[in-house]
PDB file as gemmi writes it, atoms N, CA and C in Angstrom:
CRYST1    1.000    1.000    1.000  90.00  90.00  90.00 P 1                      
ATOM      1  N   MET A   1     -12.528 -35.600 -86.711  1.00  0.00           N  
ATOM      2  CA  MET A   1     -13.648 -36.102 -85.931  1.00  0.00           C  
ATOM      3  C   MET A   1     -13.460 -35.719 -84.474  1.00  0.00           C  
ATOM      4  N   TRP A   2     -14.545 -35.374 -83.831  1.00  0.00           N  
ATOM      5  CA  TRP A   2     -14.523 -34.947 -82.444  1.00  0.00           C  
ATOM      6  C   TRP A   2     -14.515 -36.171 -81.542  1.00  0.00           C  
ATOM      7  N   ASN A   3     -13.446 -36.349 -80.787  1.00  0.00           N  
ATOM      8  CA  ASN A   3     -13.306 -37.508 -79.909  1.00  0.00           C  
ATOM      9  C   ASN A   3     -13.395 -37.167 -78.429  1.00  0.00           C  
ATOM     10  N   GLU A   4     -13.513 -35.900 -78.104  1.00  0.00           N  
ATOM     11  CA  GLU A   4     -13.555 -35.483 -76.706  1.00  0.00           C  
ATOM     12  C   GLU A   4     -14.962 -35.636 -76.138  1.00  0.00           C  
ATOM     13  N   PRO A   5     -15.070 -35.985 -74.835  1.00  0.00           N  
ATOM     14  CA  PRO A   5     -16.397 -36.039 -74.212  1.00  0.00           C  
ATOM     15  C   PRO A   5     -17.017 -34.649 -74.187  1.00  0.00           C  
ATOM     16  N   TYR A   6     -18.311 -34.596 -74.347  1.00  0.00           N  
ATOM     17  CA  TYR A   6     -19.041 -33.333 -74.348  1.00  0.00           C  
ATOM     18  C   TYR A   6     -19.010 -32.714 -72.956  1.00  0.00           C  
ATOM     19  N   LEU A   7     -18.780 -31.423 -72.871  1.00  0.00           N  
ATOM     20  CA  LEU A   7     -18.844 -30.712 -71.606  1.00  0.00           C  
ATOM     21  C   LEU A   7     -20.108 -29.869 -71.579  1.00  0.00           C  
ATOM     22  N   GLU A   8     -20.927 -30.087 -70.571  1.00  0.00           N  
ATOM     23  CA  GLU A   8     -22.116 -29.255 -70.379  1.00  0.00           C  
ATOM     24  C   GLU A   8     -21.674 -27.813 -70.152  1.00  0.00           C  
ATOM     25  N   THR A   9     -22.592 -26.889 -70.345  1.00  0.00           N  
ATOM     26  CA  THR A   9     -22.300 -25.475 -70.155  1.00  0.00           C  
ATOM     27  C   THR A   9     -21.777 -25.201 -68.755  1.00  0.00           C  
ATOM     28  N   CYS A  10     -22.367 -25.843 -67.753  1.00  0.00           N  
ATOM     29  CA  CYS A  10     -21.923 -25.615 -66.380  1.00  0.00           C  
ATOM     30  C   CYS A  10     -20.484 -26.096 -66.184  1.00  0.00           C  
ATOM     31  N   CYS A  11     -20.115 -27.191 -66.826  1.00  0.00           N  
ATOM     32  CA  CYS A  11     -18.742 -27.709 -66.706  1.00  0.00           C  
ATOM     33  C   CYS A  11     -17.752 -26.823 -67.449  1.00  0.00           C  
ATOM     34  N   ARG A  12     -18.164 -26.276 -68.588  1.00  0.00           N  
ATOM     35  CA  ARG A  12     -17.293 -25.337 -69.301  1.00  0.00           C  
ATOM     36  C   ARG A  12     -17.063 -24.091 -68.449  1.00  0.00           C  
ATOM     37  N   SER A  13     -18.108 -23.641 -67.766  1.00  0.00           N  
ATOM     38  CA  SER A  13     -17.977 -22.481 -66.876  1.00  0.00           C  
ATOM     39  C   SER A  13     -17.030 -22.784 -65.722  1.00  0.00           C  
ATOM     40  N   ALA A  14     -17.145 -23.975 -65.147  1.00  0.00           N  
ATOM     41  CA  ALA A  14     -16.251 -24.373 -64.051  1.00  0.00           C  
ATOM     42  C   ALA A  14     -14.807 -24.445 -64.544  1.00  0.00           C  
ATOM     43  N   LEU A  15     -14.608 -24.957 -65.751  1.00  0.00           N  
ATOM     44  CA  LEU A  15     -13.267 -25.022 -66.334  1.00  0.00           C  
ATOM     45  C   LEU A  15     -12.705 -23.614 -66.527  1.00  0.00           C  
ATOM     46  N   HIS A  16     -13.534 -22.696 -66.979  1.00  0.00           N  
ATOM     47  CA  HIS A  16     -13.097 -21.317 -67.179  1.00  0.00           C  
ATOM     48  C   HIS A  16     -12.727 -20.679 -65.839  1.00  0.00           C  
ATOM     49  N   ARG A  17     -13.530 -20.917 -64.802  1.00  0.00           N  
ATOM     50  CA  ARG A  17     -13.202 -20.368 -63.486  1.00  0.00           C  
ATOM     51  C   ARG A  17     -11.882 -20.940 -62.972  1.00  0.00           C  
ATOM     52  N   LEU A  18     -11.642 -22.223 -63.216  1.00  0.00           N  
ATOM     53  CA  LEU A  18     -10.360 -22.823 -62.827  1.00  0.00           C  
ATOM     54  C   LEU A  18      -9.211 -22.129 -63.544  1.00  0.00           C  
ATOM     55  N   ARG A  19      -9.392 -21.868 -64.817  1.00  0.00           N  
ATOM     56  CA  ARG A  19      -8.356 -21.203 -65.623  1.00  0.00           C  
ATOM     57  C   ARG A  19      -8.073 -19.810 -65.083  1.00  0.00           C  
ATOM     58  N   LEU A  20      -9.124 -19.104 -64.696  1.00  0.00           N  
ATOM     59  CA  LEU A  20      -8.967 -17.756 -64.167  1.00  0.00           C  
ATOM     60  C   LEU A  20      -8.248 -17.740 -62.823  1.00  0.00           C  
ATOM     61  N   CYS A  21      -8.363 -18.821 -62.058  1.00  0.00           N  
ATOM     62  CA  CYS A  21      -7.705 -18.904 -60.742  1.00  0.00           C  
ATOM     63  C   CYS A  21      -6.201 -19.113 -60.861  1.00  0.00           C  
ATOM     64  N   GLY A  22      -5.752 -19.563 -62.025  1.00  0.00           N  
ATOM     65  CA  GLY A  22      -4.326 -19.768 -62.224  1.00  0.00           C  
ATOM     66  C   GLY A  22      -3.771 -20.860 -61.324  1.00  0.00           C  
ATOM     67  N   GLY A  23      -2.523 -20.704 -60.926  1.00  0.00           N  
ATOM     68  CA  GLY A  23      -1.833 -21.715 -60.147  1.00  0.00           C  
ATOM     69  C   GLY A  23      -2.347 -21.889 -58.731  1.00  0.00           C  
ATOM     70  N   SER A  24      -3.021 -20.872 -58.210  1.00  0.00           N  
ATOM     71  CA  SER A  24      -3.507 -20.994 -56.833  1.00  0.00           C  
ATOM     72  C   SER A  24      -4.689 -21.948 -56.727  1.00  0.00           C  
ATOM     73  N   GLY A  25      -5.425 -22.138 -57.806  1.00  0.00           N  
ATOM     74  CA  GLY A  25      -6.542 -23.072 -57.813  1.00  0.00           C  
ATOM     75  C   GLY A  25      -7.753 -22.562 -57.052  1.00  0.00           C  
ATOM     76  N   ARG A  26      -8.750 -23.417 -56.983  1.00  0.00           N  
ATOM     77  CA  ARG A  26      -9.988 -23.084 -56.282  1.00  0.00           C  
ATOM     78  C   ARG A  26     -10.079 -23.909 -55.009  1.00  0.00           C  
ATOM     79  N   PRO A  27     -10.341 -23.259 -53.888  1.00  0.00           N  
ATOM     80  CA  PRO A  27     -10.433 -24.003 -52.627  1.00  0.00           C  
ATOM     81  C   PRO A  27     -11.718 -24.829 -52.561  1.00  0.00           C  
ATOM     82  N   ASP A  28     -11.638 -25.922 -51.831  1.00  0.00           N  
ATOM     83  CA  ASP A  28     -12.848 -26.708 -51.596  1.00  0.00           C  
ATOM     84  C   ASP A  28     -13.148 -26.810 -50.103  1.00  0.00           C  
ATOM     85  N   ALA A  29     -12.636 -25.839 -49.333  1.00  0.00           N  
ATOM     86  CA  ALA A  29     -12.794 -25.862 -47.878  1.00  0.00           C  
ATOM     87  C   ALA A  29     -14.267 -25.938 -47.480  1.00  0.00           C  
ATOM     88  N   HIS A  30     -15.119 -25.267 -48.213  1.00  0.00           N  
ATOM     89  CA  HIS A  30     -16.564 -25.305 -47.936  1.00  0.00           C  
ATOM     90  C   HIS A  30     -17.252 -25.982 -49.107  1.00  0.00           C  
ATOM     91  N   ARG A  31     -16.852 -27.203 -49.358  1.00  0.00           N  
ATOM     92  CA  ARG A  31     -17.300 -27.952 -50.528  1.00  0.00           C  
ATOM     93  C   ARG A  31     -18.814 -27.966 -50.679  1.00  0.00           C  
ATOM     94  N   GLU A  32     -19.526 -28.082 -49.581  1.00  0.00           N  
ATOM     95  CA  GLU A  32     -20.984 -28.137 -49.662  1.00  0.00           C  
ATOM     96  C   GLU A  32     -21.582 -26.836 -50.191  1.00  0.00           C  
ATOM     97  N   GLU A  33     -20.792 -25.758 -50.157  1.00  0.00           N  
ATOM     98  CA  GLU A  33     -21.264 -24.471 -50.662  1.00  0.00           C  
ATOM     99  C   GLU A  33     -20.879 -24.226 -52.123  1.00  0.00           C  
ATOM    100  N   LEU A  34     -19.994 -25.043 -52.672  1.00  0.00           N  
ATOM    101  CA  LEU A  34     -19.601 -24.873 -54.072  1.00  0.00           C  
ATOM    102  C   LEU A  34     -20.729 -25.356 -54.974  1.00  0.00           C  
ATOM    103  N   LYS A  35     -21.309 -24.454 -55.715  1.00  0.00           N  
ATOM    104  CA  LYS A  35     -22.411 -24.829 -56.595  1.00  0.00           C  
ATOM    105  C   LYS A  35     -21.947 -25.692 -57.760  1.00  0.00           C  
ATOM    106  N   ASP A  36     -20.658 -25.607 -58.080  1.00  0.00           N  
ATOM    107  CA  ASP A  36     -20.143 -26.377 -59.205  1.00  0.00           C  
ATOM    108  C   ASP A  36     -19.270 -27.549 -58.761  1.00  0.00           C  
ATOM    109  N   ALA A  37     -19.457 -28.021 -57.546  1.00  0.00           N  
ATOM    110  CA  ALA A  37     -18.645 -29.132 -57.032  1.00  0.00           C  
ATOM    111  C   ALA A  37     -18.768 -30.369 -57.919  1.00  0.00           C  
ATOM    112  N   ARG A  38     -19.962 -30.657 -58.404  1.00  0.00           N  
ATOM    113  CA  ARG A  38     -20.144 -31.822 -59.283  1.00  0.00           C  
ATOM    114  C   ARG A  38     -19.391 -31.637 -60.592  1.00  0.00           C  
ATOM    115  N   CYS A  39     -19.376 -30.420 -61.105  1.00  0.00           N  
ATOM    116  CA  CYS A  39     -18.645 -30.151 -62.348  1.00  0.00           C  
ATOM    117  C   CYS A  39     -17.140 -30.288 -62.115  1.00  0.00           C  
ATOM    118  N   LEU A  40     -16.658 -29.801 -60.990  1.00  0.00           N  
ATOM    119  CA  LEU A  40     -15.235 -29.928 -60.682  1.00  0.00           C  
ATOM    120  C   LEU A  40     -14.845 -31.401 -60.580  1.00  0.00           C  
ATOM    121  N   ASP A  41     -15.721 -32.203 -59.982  1.00  0.00           N  
ATOM    122  CA  ASP A  41     -15.453 -33.644 -59.900  1.00  0.00           C  
ATOM    123  C   ASP A  41     -15.436 -34.271 -61.292  1.00  0.00           C  
ATOM    124  N   ARG A  42     -16.366 -33.855 -62.140  1.00  0.00           N  
ATOM    125  CA  ARG A  42     -16.402 -34.390 -63.510  1.00  0.00           C  
ATOM    126  C   ARG A  42     -15.141 -33.990 -64.270  1.00  0.00           C  
ATOM    127  N   LEU A  43     -14.724 -32.739 -64.127  1.00  0.00           N  
ATOM    128  CA  LEU A  43     -13.495 -32.284 -64.780  1.00  0.00           C  
ATOM    129  C   LEU A  43     -12.301 -33.095 -64.289  1.00  0.00           C  
ATOM    130  N   ARG A  44     -12.280 -33.410 -62.998  1.00  0.00           N  
ATOM    131  CA  ARG A  44     -11.203 -34.234 -62.444  1.00  0.00           C  
ATOM    132  C   ARG A  44     -11.237 -35.632 -63.041  1.00  0.00           C  
ATOM    133  N   GLU A  45     -12.419 -36.216 -63.161  1.00  0.00           N  
ATOM    134  CA  GLU A  45     -12.552 -37.554 -63.748  1.00  0.00           C  
ATOM    135  C   GLU A  45     -12.080 -37.581 -65.201  1.00  0.00           C  
ATOM    136  N   LEU A  46     -12.267 -36.472 -65.907  1.00  0.00           N  
ATOM    137  CA  LEU A  46     -11.869 -36.382 -67.310  1.00  0.00           C  
ATOM    138  C   LEU A  46     -10.396 -36.006 -67.471  1.00  0.00           C  
ATOM    139  N   GLY A  47      -9.726 -35.716 -66.362  1.00  0.00           N  
ATOM    140  CA  GLY A  47      -8.317 -35.345 -66.423  1.00  0.00           C  
ATOM    141  C   GLY A  47      -8.085 -33.880 -66.752  1.00  0.00           C  
ATOM    142  N   LEU A  48      -9.132 -33.072 -66.681  1.00  0.00           N  
ATOM    143  CA  LEU A  48      -9.012 -31.657 -67.002  1.00  0.00           C  
ATOM    144  C   LEU A  48      -8.714 -30.815 -65.771  1.00  0.00           C  
ATOM    145  N   ALA A  49      -8.896 -31.414 -64.606  1.00  0.00           N  
ATOM    146  CA  ALA A  49      -8.599 -30.761 -63.332  1.00  0.00           C  
ATOM    147  C   ALA A  49      -7.996 -31.800 -62.402  1.00  0.00           C  
ATOM    148  N   GLU A  50      -7.334 -31.309 -61.379  1.00  0.00           N  
ATOM    149  CA  GLU A  50      -6.802 -32.218 -60.367  1.00  0.00           C  
ATOM    150  C   GLU A  50      -7.151 -31.656 -59.000  1.00  0.00           C  
ATOM    151  N   HIS A  51      -7.267 -32.549 -58.048  1.00  0.00           N  
ATOM    152  CA  HIS A  51      -7.577 -32.152 -56.682  1.00  0.00           C  
ATOM    153  C   HIS A  51      -6.351 -32.439 -55.839  1.00  0.00           C  
ATOM    154  N   GLN A  52      -5.757 -31.383 -55.309  1.00  0.00           N  
ATOM    155  CA  GLN A  52      -4.552 -31.522 -54.486  1.00  0.00           C  
ATOM    156  C   GLN A  52      -4.820 -30.855 -53.152  1.00  0.00           C  
ATOM    157  N   GLY A  53      -4.714 -31.623 -52.095  1.00  0.00           N  
ATOM    158  CA  GLY A  53      -4.967 -31.061 -50.769  1.00  0.00           C  
ATOM    159  C   GLY A  53      -6.382 -30.543 -50.669  1.00  0.00           C  
ATOM    160  N   ASP A  54      -6.511 -29.245 -50.550  1.00  0.00           N  
ATOM    161  CA  ASP A  54      -7.839 -28.634 -50.438  1.00  0.00           C  
ATOM    162  C   ASP A  54      -8.150 -27.720 -51.616  1.00  0.00           C  
ATOM    163  N   ARG A  55      -7.532 -28.008 -52.779  1.00  0.00           N  
ATOM    164  CA  ARG A  55      -7.728 -27.150 -53.953  1.00  0.00           C  
ATOM    165  C   ARG A  55      -7.910 -27.961 -55.228  1.00  0.00           C  
ATOM    166  N   TYR A  56      -8.697 -27.378 -56.115  1.00  0.00           N  
ATOM    167  CA  TYR A  56      -8.813 -27.892 -57.479  1.00  0.00           C  
ATOM    168  C   TYR A  56      -7.955 -27.012 -58.362  1.00  0.00           C  
ATOM    169  N   ARG A  57      -7.193 -27.646 -59.245  1.00  0.00           N  
ATOM    170  CA  ARG A  57      -6.345 -26.909 -60.186  1.00  0.00           C  
ATOM    171  C   ARG A  57      -6.545 -27.460 -61.591  1.00  0.00           C  
ATOM    172  N   ILE A  58      -6.371 -26.593 -62.561  1.00  0.00           N  
ATOM    173  CA  ILE A  58      -6.491 -27.004 -63.959  1.00  0.00           C  
ATOM    174  C   ILE A  58      -5.226 -27.764 -64.362  1.00  0.00           C  
ATOM    175  N   THR A  59      -5.376 -28.788 -65.166  1.00  0.00           N  
ATOM    176  CA  THR A  59      -4.243 -29.582 -65.648  1.00  0.00           C  
ATOM    177  C   THR A  59      -3.830 -29.077 -67.030  1.00  0.00           C  
ATOM    178  N   PRO A  60      -2.691 -29.531 -67.548  1.00  0.00           N  
ATOM    179  CA  PRO A  60      -2.328 -29.168 -68.920  1.00  0.00           C  
ATOM    180  C   PRO A  60      -3.407 -29.579 -69.927  1.00  0.00           C  
ATOM    181  N   ALA A  61      -4.026 -30.729 -69.720  1.00  0.00           N  
ATOM    182  CA  ALA A  61      -5.119 -31.143 -70.609  1.00  0.00           C  
ATOM    183  C   ALA A  61      -6.299 -30.187 -70.484  1.00  0.00           C  
ATOM    184  N   GLY A  62      -6.545 -29.704 -69.282  1.00  0.00           N  
ATOM    185  CA  GLY A  62      -7.611 -28.727 -69.066  1.00  0.00           C  
ATOM    186  C   GLY A  62      -7.299 -27.405 -69.737  1.00  0.00           C  
ATOM    187  N   GLN A  63      -6.029 -27.010 -69.685  1.00  0.00           N  
ATOM    188  CA  GLN A  63      -5.605 -25.779 -70.375  1.00  0.00           C  
ATOM    189  C   GLN A  63      -5.858 -25.895 -71.871  1.00  0.00           C  
ATOM    190  N   ALA A  64      -5.492 -27.050 -72.434  1.00  0.00           N  
ATOM    191  CA  ALA A  64      -5.680 -27.266 -73.872  1.00  0.00           C  
ATOM    192  C   ALA A  64      -7.157 -27.264 -74.231  1.00  0.00           C  
ATOM    193  N   ARG A  65      -7.975 -27.924 -73.421  1.00  0.00           N  
ATOM    194  CA  ARG A  65      -9.420 -27.976 -73.690  1.00  0.00           C  
ATOM    195  C   ARG A  65     -10.030 -26.588 -73.563  1.00  0.00           C  
ATOM    196  N   HIS A  66      -9.569 -25.810 -72.593  1.00  0.00           N  
ATOM    197  CA  HIS A  66     -10.045 -24.437 -72.422  1.00  0.00           C  
ATOM    198  C   HIS A  66      -9.725 -23.624 -73.674  1.00  0.00           C  
ATOM    199  N   GLN A  67      -8.507 -23.761 -74.162  1.00  0.00           N  
ATOM    200  CA  GLN A  67      -8.104 -23.027 -75.361  1.00  0.00           C  
ATOM    201  C   GLN A  67      -8.948 -23.431 -76.566  1.00  0.00           C  
ATOM    202  N   LEU A  68      -9.201 -24.723 -76.686  1.00  0.00           N  
ATOM    203  CA  LEU A  68      -9.945 -25.259 -77.822  1.00  0.00           C  
ATOM    204  C   LEU A  68     -11.423 -24.875 -77.783  1.00  0.00           C  
ATOM    205  N   GLU A  69     -12.032 -24.991 -76.623  1.00  0.00           N  
ATOM    206  CA  GLU A  69     -13.478 -24.839 -76.540  1.00  0.00           C  
ATOM    207  C   GLU A  69     -13.946 -23.469 -76.097  1.00  0.00           C  
ATOM    208  N   ILE A  70     -13.234 -22.862 -75.186  1.00  0.00           N  
ATOM    209  CA  ILE A  70     -13.721 -21.624 -74.596  1.00  0.00           C  
ATOM    210  C   ILE A  70     -13.109 -20.408 -75.281  1.00  0.00           C  
ATOM    211  N   MET A  71     -11.823 -20.466 -75.557  1.00  0.00           N  
ATOM    212  CA  MET A  71     -11.162 -19.307 -76.163  1.00  0.00           C  
ATOM    213  C   MET A  71     -11.384 -19.212 -77.661  1.00  0.00           C  
ATOM    214  N   LYS A  72     -11.915 -20.246 -78.275  1.00  0.00           N  
ATOM    215  CA  LYS A  72     -12.123 -20.202 -79.720  1.00  0.00           C  
ATOM    216  C   LYS A  72     -13.082 -19.105 -80.141  1.00  0.00           C  
ATOM    217  N   SER A  73     -14.010 -18.758 -79.235  1.00  0.00           N  
ATOM    218  CA  SER A  73     -15.000 -17.734 -79.579  1.00  0.00           C  
ATOM    219  C   SER A  73     -14.558 -16.351 -79.142  1.00  0.00           C  
ATOM    220  N   ALA A  74     -13.441 -16.253 -78.434  1.00  0.00           N  
ATOM    221  CA  ALA A  74     -12.989 -14.950 -77.948  1.00  0.00           C  
ATOM    222  C   ALA A  74     -12.253 -14.182 -79.027  1.00  0.00           C  
TER     223      ALA A  74                                                      
END                                                                             
């Protein structure tokens, strides 16, 4: 049974971009210009991303969710 919260397409895309950034993460220096800022916040609330200093980074849970949801079709 599927117990994970549903991720909208935009949030899955934000998760994928986080994964592509690797350990350096995504900066939020110009937060008002980030079109996916709300998705990054949602990912953080779900524990799939973390906000450290001025960067968003993918968490181990985010890595697992990325593998499960995004890489399954690759």
